[in-house]
N, C-alpha and C positions, 0 to 999 in steps of 0.2 A: 604457557605463561606468559612467555615474550611477545606474542604475539595481541595476547590481549592488553598487555600493559602498552603497546604502540597504539592499540585502537584508542584505549583510554587517552594518549597523548593527543590522538587526532580530535576526538571530541571536545577536548578541552581549548583548541586552538579559536582564538578569536578571529572576528571577521578582519579586523582592523592588523593581526598578525597573518592573516592568509594576504592580504593586500599587500603588506610589505615584502612577500615573498617573490623569491626571482620567477620570474615567467609572466609577472602581470606587465599593465602599462607603462614602461621606462623610456627614460630618453632613448636608449638604445634600441628598444624595439622600434619606439615612434619611428625611427630614422632609418631604421631596416625596412619597414613596411613601406614608409614612402620612397624610398629608392626602388622597389619592388615594382609597387604599384605604377611609377614613372615609366617602368620598361614593358609593362603589359599593354597586349593591345585590346580593343574594347570586345572582343570574340575572345581571348582568355581571360578577361574578367568575366564575363557572363559563365563561362564554363565553370568557374571556382562557384558560383552562386547554387550549382546543381549537386543534389545526393541522389543517388539511385541504387537499384541492385538489379542482379541479374531476375528475368521473369519472362511473363509475355511478351511478345514483342521486343524482347531485348535479349539476345544471346550474350554469353560468355565472351564470344568473339569480340562481338559488335562492341561492349563494354570495354574491354581492352584497347579497342580503337579509339574510342572518346578518351579514356586517360591518356592514352600516347600522345591525342592531338590537343591536350588541355582543355578538353570539354566537361571535364567532370572535378569536381571538388572534392567529393567525397564518397565512399562506396560503403552500402551496407548491407549485411547477412553474408559476408564473406568471413568465414572464420576458418583459423588454420595457415599457420606460418607461411606454409608454402605456396598455399591460394593466394594469400595476402602478397607474398613475394613478388609472385607475377604479375601482379597489378601496380605494385610499387617500381618493378623494374620499367613497365611501362610509361611510367608516370616519369621516370629518370630520362626517357627517351624523348620528352617531349621539349620545347625550344627553352624554358627558362626552369626546367626541370623542378617544377614547383610538385611536392608530395601530395598524395592523397591521403586522407585520415579513413579508418576503418571503424563503425560502429553496428552494434547488435543490441536488440533486446534484451536485457542481462536484469531482469525485475527481482528475483530472488534467487540468485545464484547462475553460475555458467556450467560449469562441469557438473559441480555440484550442488545439486538444487537443494534449495533450503525452504522451510515454509512459505507458503505464498504470504502477501502483503498482510491480510488479516490475520494470516496466524504468526508472522513476526509480530505484528501489534499487541497480539493476546500476550504475548511474553512481559509486556509493560516493563522488558528490560533492555535497557537502552545499550548498555555495553555488549550485549549478547547480539542485539541487531548490527550494532557497529562491527562486530567483529564478523557477522555473515557478508557484511558489505566489502570488508577488505579481503576478503578471502575469493569474495566474487572477482574484484579488482585483479587479486594476483593471476586468477585461473585465465580472466579473460584474456589481459596484458598479456599473457605467455602465450595466448594463441594469436598474436598480433594485432588485438584490438585499440583502438585508441578512445575511443566513446562510447557510452552505454546509456541506451536511451533509459535511465534510470535516474532518481527515485518518480515511480509514479505518485502524486501527493492529493489529486482530487479527494476531495470531502465528499463522502457517499451516505446520503441519509433516505435513500430508497433503494431498498435491497432488490429491487426488482431489476434494477442495471447491473450487469452480468460483469462489467469491469470494476465493480465494488470490491470482487477479490484481488485487485493487484494494488489497493492502497492500503491505509493506515485505520479507515474507518469512518466515525462521523464527529470525531470531535477535533477543533481545531488546535487546541493546545498539544494535545497529545502528539497529533499528525506533525506539529511542526518540531518536537523534539525531536522524532524520529527521523525528519526530513535533515535536520542541521546534521545529525549525526552521520548518516550515510552518505550524504554529497560529500563531509570531510573525511569518511574512510575511503571512500572511491578514489577520490583526488590526492590523498594522502597529504604530507607536508608540502611536496612540491610536484607540481603536474610534470614537471621535466624528467621526471624520473620514470624507467622504465616500468616499474610494476605499479603507478599511477595511470587511470584513467580519468579522461573527463566525462563528469555527470551531467547529463542533461535531464533537467527535470522537467516534469510531464503532468498534465496538460494545460498549459496555460491559456484561457482560465477557465473554471468553472463546469468543465465536463460532467463530473457527477452529480451536478444538478439538473440534468435534462429532463424536462417535461414528462413525467409518467416513467420515469425510469428508462425509457426508451433511448437507446442509444442512438448518437448523433442527432438526438431532438433538440428543440429551441430551450432557451433560460430567459427567462422575465424574471427580475430582482431587483428588489432598493437596493440602492449603493451602499445604504450603512448595514443592511445583511449582507452585504457583499465583501465589505470590507472587515466586517466582524467576525463572520463565521468560515467565510470561504477562499479569502486572499491569503490569510496566513501563512498557510504553509509553503505558499509560493516564495513569499517574500522572506521566509526563515531558509528556502532554497539561497535565495540571493544573499541575505546575509553571512550564508557560510561559504559564500565564494563559489558559487556554483558557475560549472564554465560555459553551459548551453542552456535555453528552455526551448522547449516545444510548445509548440501551440496547439490550442484544441480545436475538434471540428465544429462546436456548436455555435449559433449566433446567440448576442448577448445583448439583450434589450434590441435587439433587432438588427444588429450588425455582427457578422461573423468575425471571430477570432482571429481569423487570418487577414481581414481586410480592417481591424479595428484600431484605427490609429490611436485614439485614447489610451485603450488596453497597453499598446507597446511602446508607445512615443509617451506618452504621459504617465501612465503607472509604473510601468517597468524600467523605462529609461529614466525618466527625469524625477519622480518622485523616491523610486529604490534605489537610483545610481547605477542600475545594472550593466556592466562593460564588457558582457560576452556575448554569444552568438545566438540567434534566433533561426529557429527551424519551421518549416511547416510539417504537418503530420503528413501523412501517405496520399498524395494526391489533391490535397486540400486548396492550393491554389486554383488549379483546374475546376474544382467544387464550387467555387464562388458563382460560376454561373449556374448550378444547380439551386445555390441561395436564394438567386436573383438579384444579388447586387451587382452583376456584371451581367452585359451582353453576351459578350464574347470573350475567348481566352487572352484576348489582347488586352481587352479592360480588365480581365480578373488580374492579369499579371503586373498589369500599371498599379491597381490599387493593392495588392499585396508590398510589391517595393515601396512606394511611397508609404504606407503603414509602417514599414520596419521590420518586414520579413526578409532575414538575410539568405537563407537558403531554403529552396523548393524542393521538397521530399517526391521523387518517381515522375512526376509529372514534367510535360516539355515548356509547359509556357513559358517558362523565363529561357528558355533555349530559343525557341521559335519568335517569340514576342518583343523580348527585350531590345533587339537589335534595331527592329522598326521604330519602337517607342523613343527609343534614344534621338535617333535618325528626327523625326518627328517634332524633337521637343518637349513630349508629352512626359519623358522621364528625363532628367539631367544625367550626365555622365556623373556629376558629383553625387548623386542619387547612388549611383551605381558602386562607386568608390567607396562610399559609407558602408555597403554591405560586404563589398570584397574584404575590405579594412578586417570586418569581423571574422569572415571565414579564416584569413590569413593570420590574424592575431590568435585565433584558437591553434590554428598548425604550429604557432611560433611558440605559445603556452606550453604547447606539447613536446618541443622538441626538435620538432620532425625537421625544422630547416637545417638543425644543427645533425642530424641524423634519422634520414628517412626511414631507416631499418630501427629504430629503436627499440620497439616492441615485437619486431618481426625476427632480427639477428640474422645470422648466414646459416645455411642448410646443416652445416655441419652441428647445429645443436636442434634441429626439428626430432621431436619425439617418434621413436621406430613406430609404434602403435598411438593414435591419435588418441584413441577410449582406454589407453594404459591405465589401469586401476590406480595406479600410484600417482595418478594427478588429481585424484579425489583426495577430499578433506570428510571423511567419515566420521571422525569421532565429534568432530566441531558441528555437523547437520545432525548427529545424533544429539547432541546436547541442547542445541537451538530448539530443536524440533520437540523434545520434551517439554520444555520451557512453554511451548505456543499452544499445548493442550489444555482445553477448559472444561473440568468436571462439572456439568451443569446439574445433576441428580445422582443420588448414592444411597438409596433408600435402604436402612438396615443394615447398611455397611455391607453391599453387596459386592463392592472393590474395596481393597484389593481383591484378586482371584488367587485360588492357592495352585501351586504347580503341578501338585498331585495330581488335580481335578483332570478329567476328561471334558473338553471344551469341544464343542460344535460351533465352527466359524462357518457363518452364513452369510449368503448376500451377493447382490452382483459385483460388487465393488471389493471383495473380501481377496480377490487374487490378483487384482489389477494393478499391475506395475507403471501402467501410464498414466492412470488418473492420480494415483499418489504424487505423480510429479508435479500436478498442476498446470493450470495453463499460463502460456509465456514462461516455459520452461528451459528457454534457449535451448542450449546445445546437449543436455544432460540426457542419458541414455536410459530408457525404460529397463534394458537388460541388467543395467548396475542398481536398480531400485531394488527395494525390499519393502513388498506388500505387507498389508495387515496379516494376513494368511501365514506368510515367510517368518513374520517378527514373533508370532505367537509358537508357531513349530520352533524357532531357536530357543524361545525361553523356555517352554515345556521339554523338549529334546527326546521324546520319547514319540515317533509316528502314530503308535497305535491309538494315543489318547488326544491326538488332533483330528476331528473330524470334518467333513466339509461337505456343503451342498450349496448351490447357486441360488437357489428359492426363486428368483424370477429376473428379469431383463431388466435394464436402467430403463428402458420404455418399451410399449409394444408398438407405438404409434411409426407407421413408416415415414410419414413426413419428417417426423422429430430426428428419426434415424437417418434418413438421407441428408440432414440439417448438419448433424454431428460428424457425420462421416463425409470428407471431403471427396469430390470424385476422383477414383484412382488411386484412393491411398492403400496400400498394403504393407502390413496387414491395418486394417481398420481400426480407427480409433475406439470404436464401441463395438465390440463382441457381441454377436445373437445368437442365443441356444438353440437349436432347430426343434427342441422338444416343446411340445405344448405348455402353456403356463400351468394348467392342472397337475400335469406330470412332475414339471421343476419343484411344486407347493407341496407334492404328496412328499416327494424325496427329501426336501427342508424337514418336514414333519418326523419323517421317520429316522433322519440323522440326530434332529434335536433331542429325541424320544431317547435315544441312548447315549446321551452324555449328561454330565452333571451340572453345567451351565451352558448356556447360548450366547455367543457373542455374535450378533447381525451387524455387520457392515453395510452400511445403506447410506443413500444421500444425491449427489448428481454426477453424471460424467463433469469431466473437465471441462468440455466444452459446451457445458452449460451454463459456466461461469468465463466468459471470454468476449472479446471485442464481437459487438453485435447479437450477445445471445442475453436479451433481457427475455423474462419471463412476466406472462401476467398472472402467475397462480405461485405461492412459494410453499405448496405440499411437496412432499415426496412424490417425485415422479414415477409413472409406473404401477405397477402392481405391490410396490414396496410396503405399504401401508397393510396390506391384505396379508403380505407375507409375515408383518409384524405380531400382526393379530394372531394369525397360526401357531405361531412360535410360541406366543403367551400362553395359547389354552393347552400347550403340553404339558404347563405347571412347573416348567424348570424355571432356574432364576434367568431374565433376560437382561442382557447388556447391551445398548446401542451403541453402536461404535459411528460416528457421522464423519462423511466426507462431502465437503462444500464448499462454495465459495461465496455464500451469502446468509444470510439469515432466513431461515426455514421455518415455517408455520408447524410445528410438530406437536401442538398441545394433546391431540390425541396419542401419540405415541410416549410423548413423554409421562402420560397419566398410567400407562399400562405396563413400561418398562420399570425395571429395578435400579438402572443407572445409565446415565446419558453421557457419552464424552464427546465433546467437539473437538473433532481434529483437523477440520480445514482438508486443504492438501497438502502436507506434511513433508514433502521434498523425499530426496534420496535415501534417508535413513527414515523413512517415516514409519516404516512397519515395526522396526527394532523399538524406535521411541515410543509408541503406543503400546508395545507391548511391557516397556519399561514401566508404563503408567497403570497399566492393565494389573499387573502380577505385584506392583508394588514396589517395584526397585527404584521408582522415584515418585515423590510423593507430587501430583499436581499443582500447579501454582500459577494457571494462565487465569487471565480475566478477559471480560468480552469488550472488544473496541466500537462495537456495533451494538444495538439494542435487536431484540430477537422479536417481534412483532406476535400476536396470537394469531391475524390473521391479515391478510392481503388490505381487507378493509380498512383496519387500524394505520396503516401509511398515511403522514408520517408520525414515528412514534421517537423521534431521537431525542434523548433525555433533556435536552435544554432548552425547553420549548419555553413560551411565555404562559404565564398562569392565566389568562384568559379573565372576564369580569363573572364570570360564577364556576370555578373551578370546582371541579367534583372531589368532596370527599368520601374516604373509604368509610370513616366513622359515622359520618352524617350525612349518606346520599339522598340527594335529593332531585327530582325528574328534571327541574328545569335546570341544570348542568352540563358544562360540557364532557360528552362522554357520548359512547354508542350504547344505546339499551338492551341490545340483543347479545350482547358480549360483556365477559368481565371485564371492570377497567384497568388500564395498565398495561406493559408488556409482558411475555411469557418469560423471558428473560432481560432485566434491566444493564444497562451498559455499567462496565466494570464487577461485572459479578463473574464470580467463580469458587469453587469450592476448593475441599482439601482433604486429606485424610486425616487431618487432627482438627482440632477446635482452636480457634483464635476469637480472643474476647476483648474487646474496647471499651476503656473507662470513660468516664463521662468527660467532653472537652470542657479544657480551661484554657483562658486567655489572660494574656499579662497584662492587657487592660481593654477596657471597654472604650477607650477613647485611641484613636488614630489620627495623630498629629501630621499635617503634610512635613516631609523630609525624616520622619521617623520610621519603626519597625515596630511590629505588634506580632509577638509570639502565640501558635496556635498548637496546644499540646495534648495529646491523648497516650496513655499506656496500653501497650497491646500485650497481651498475654498468650502465649501458646498453653492452654489449659488440657489438651488433649496427651497421647501417650508416644508421637511420633514427632520428630522433628520436620519442619516444615517451611516454605516461604511466603510470604503474602503480599499484598501490595495494598499500600494506607494510602486513601485519595484524600484530599482536600478540595472542596468545593466552596464557593461565595454564591451570596446572591444580592445585587441590590435592591433594598425594599421601598426606594421610593426616590424616583430618578425623572428627567425630564421627558423620557421616552420610557416603556415597558420594557423590565430585564429579564432574564431568562430565570426561571427557579432555580437553575444549577449551572455552575460552571466549572469546570475542571480548571485548576489554578496549581496543582503541585500533587506527585505521587512520591512514595518513595517504598522500594521492596526491600522488605528485609526477611532474614532466617532467625527462626528460632527453637530451640532444644523444648524439650517436653518440659514444661514448668517454667519456663524462663521468660521474664518479659521486658519489655524495653520502653523507654519513654521516644516517643515519635513527636519531633517538633516541625513545624512549619513558619517562616518567617513571611508576612505579608508588609507590604506598603504601598502607597500611595499608586505606584505604577501597575501593579497588580490588578487595581479596581477601575481602570481606565478601560474607556468604550469608546465606540464611533457614533456620535449622536445623530440627530436628524440633519444637521448641518455637516456632516463627517469633518467635525472636528474630535479629536481624540483626548478625552477628557474624564477625570475621575469628580463625579460630582458630590459634595459633601453632603451627608445624610445615615441614615441606619443602613448597616449592613448585618445579612448572616454570614458565619461562617459553619463548614459541615465537614465534619471527616468521618469516613467508615471505610469498610473494606469493599462497598460497591455504593452506586449512585443511589440506591433506592434506602438502606440500611444505615443511618448515619447518625451522630451525636452532633449537637447544633448549640450554637450560642451568638451571641448578636453585640457589636461593637458599632461605632459610630466614627465616621470620617468626620473630622472637625474642619469646619469653615472658620480660620483666624479672624476671620470679619465679623462675625456676628455671634451671637449667644449658641449654644450646643445642648443638645438633649443627652441625657445619659439613661440608659436601659435598665429598667427592671428585666435582668438577664434573664428571664424564663422564654423560651423559642415559641412558647404557647401564648404567651401574652402579646396584646397589641398594646398595652398602654404604656405610655413612657412619661419620665417623670423628669421636671425642669433642673 
């Protein structure tokens, strides 16, 4: 409870409070940096602009030599106090003894893996997500890390994109709420504390909007859409005081982010007043040649440094090209100093100049075993994982299961401890993870009543398997059963026939939802769909447990299953959390942060779309309307959707007024009642729509949510306050305005099933309209 209270404090801190804390731009800091810069040679300055890791072409010994020669400013993918100490010792042998910082990809936990980003977002629980980030900071800093490449805040509206798994989903408001909370929890009240780590939000900007959902692809987008729908989470990170910002790989309207002066200097630095450190992504400076905006690596280095990229990750373009560029005058030493000041400033804020070993400590404090079980936070991971699970179907109360039943656990992911950790699982150990089979076995407690069959491999395509398994990986990420598919299927049917109920654990290998892992199809890979059909044919109740890092098109599987539980990749304690929900020890409360399309042909299917000139109406379908004639209208599962083991009823919506005047607030209220037989949580969601504006507005926009717990029979009034600020958007001139006129306000438990009323934002300079407050009516009365 003390940890949760501390998290609540971090979340509540304002950006102004953070700006006033020690370790920010103070006179003392400025004098220190000026003095240090004055002592540095050009070579030492350029060395500070490089961030690198051990890898092909760079051995550990070579890296230690570079650190000792002040040729590196930061090191990533070194985790563990003893190893970090070796590199910091090397830095202390350099002429000026400038410390290096240590960074790592800590996206959803460090040693303890929490659910992936989509899973965390499915909780709609800001304190729980904050707690997961604080624990990640504690574990990462205890391993000597100073910076984490997190949070990943890219808006993803195309589920073909593999990296959708890392982020918060499709909605800017929801993503911004989680982004602010995570940044503050990672960085704590003071970055200079040993238990704080610097957040590096990524990927600035628009990485999730790559055309076709194909990783590294281009983005072509209007500025108003960019500012309204895609930039807010990055700005939320800045408002929360984020220390660093990592740039994206993509071109934005023809200009790569890594050389995009408008993006970095105009938007990030000037408009948002970001004072921190900017980082390229891996090899992205050299990649400017591939983009076709630089003819040579020298030109690439020049474009990146002038655009405002402070540190170059992995490639050697800055090291090799900046000295000659400065000598020729193409790059000024003032431009170099500007970048170096940002790097040194980050180290100052992290407290490394006062104590280079702040997070490393001395050898006497090193853990005897780096994977010591006592270093994990299992109870917190289990609690957060349970909140991330989304019940998508529960026909005839198929769930929860009885612990006295015999259960056939079937599927290629049922026993996988690697996959349940998810992508970018930092250094979480699969050996310490709990699989779905493990969790069900723990819950039942009698091995005779837990049956198992693999049923199918995750894929039968050799090319896919070669892609998923890195060369030389031992053991491989994806195991392949040597038996024929027919024999595996036969065994699964036989096992299922012996059980009271079948739990099929199906989905994607974690490598299918990863960097570079874009898919042209959203169906279950391999023979998993055939497996599900065969299991259904046994006549036994069939529960699908999905493990995946993106929305899948599972309409056929949904139709034949009795229950469907979305678990994403739920982390170290995932198996136990899933069993808690399957057997009713926890009542599921998760809601989808991203829409599930019926097929890949429906993409994009995000909920906050424009209405179009001829919107399709289910009640009065017309041929000439915006729809696909060969598929049912609408998504398979809408944004914000998620079921419970109890029943929640929502009253009609009431407004405190049908008029909202500038400077005042309007209250929207509903009564939510638990009319079921057990306690449960649900998420009450508030949406708005501008009905008449200078540009067409989305049919719904999330503007608020509240997660509530109700006992059976209990009811509660849930109220939301709306002000003129909540109605603002970026118009065609990029002005953030709230235009007077009619608005619809909607409240419900998902984005599809809502209660609606209307009000008007008053223009004090003119007459106003008062609505006949019937959402189905178009008549207005003066």
